[in-house]
C-alpha positions, 0 to 999 in steps of 0.5 A: 835801834829799838829796845825789845823785851825777852822772858827767856826760861834756862833749866839748872839751879846755879844762876850762873850757869843758867844764864850761860846757858840762856844766852849761848842757846840766844847767840846759836838762835839769833847770832853773834853779831849784836842788836837781836833784842834777847838775851844774848845781848848781855853779858850779867845779870841780878836776881830778882827773887831766889824763892822758887816760884810756879814758870806762871807766877814768874812770866808774870811778875817778870811781865809786872818788872818790863811794865813797872821799868823797874830800874834793876832790868831797864838799861839796855847796856845792864844786867838781864833780871833773874826770877828762879822757878819751880815745878816746871817739867824737867828730863832725867836721862841715862839713869841707871835701872837696879839690877833686881834678880827677881826683875820689875813688873812693868817696865815703869817700874823698872824706871821708878826704880833707877829715878828714886833718888834722882826726884826732887819735893813734889816732883810727879814722874809723868813719864818713862822708858827704857834704853837698852833693854830686851824683853826675856820671851813671855815672860810677864815681869821686865828684867834689866842689866846692868847696860838699862839705863832709864829717861824721864820725864818729870813735872811739879818739882817745889825745888829750883828747876830752873830760871826766867831772865827777863830785860831789855835789848837793842835789835 
């Protein structure tokens, strides 16, 4: 058997939930039979850094841990390391758009109204679309009803958005 390193990202502020999602995704992609060389082989994690850093900085730290054979992650049978990440993109789906009698100047404005209370510190909306929306004739304003939702793609949050998991596993 050979050892392989892995560096895997999983979205979510809760490290345990993100870890479970990363393991499940790796098992789906690589199977449940063992020796995948991925996070699928891990059943625990240790938090290396809980203060969020950019994905680039987290990946750099992960490489440093691997190169240094850091004892917290060096054992292929031991835990994966977890590094908190901020600023990565995230998708917010199914956000209800507030109904306003006067409507909105544009679809983007309607979507932004839906995202307003869901945005984190420093988070920027990069794209937004409305679902269950029908324009009214030739009117320039956008009117929504109680079934209208928005899907928003964001980036740049200074808050925790996910985790990088790093470690060694048999392949």
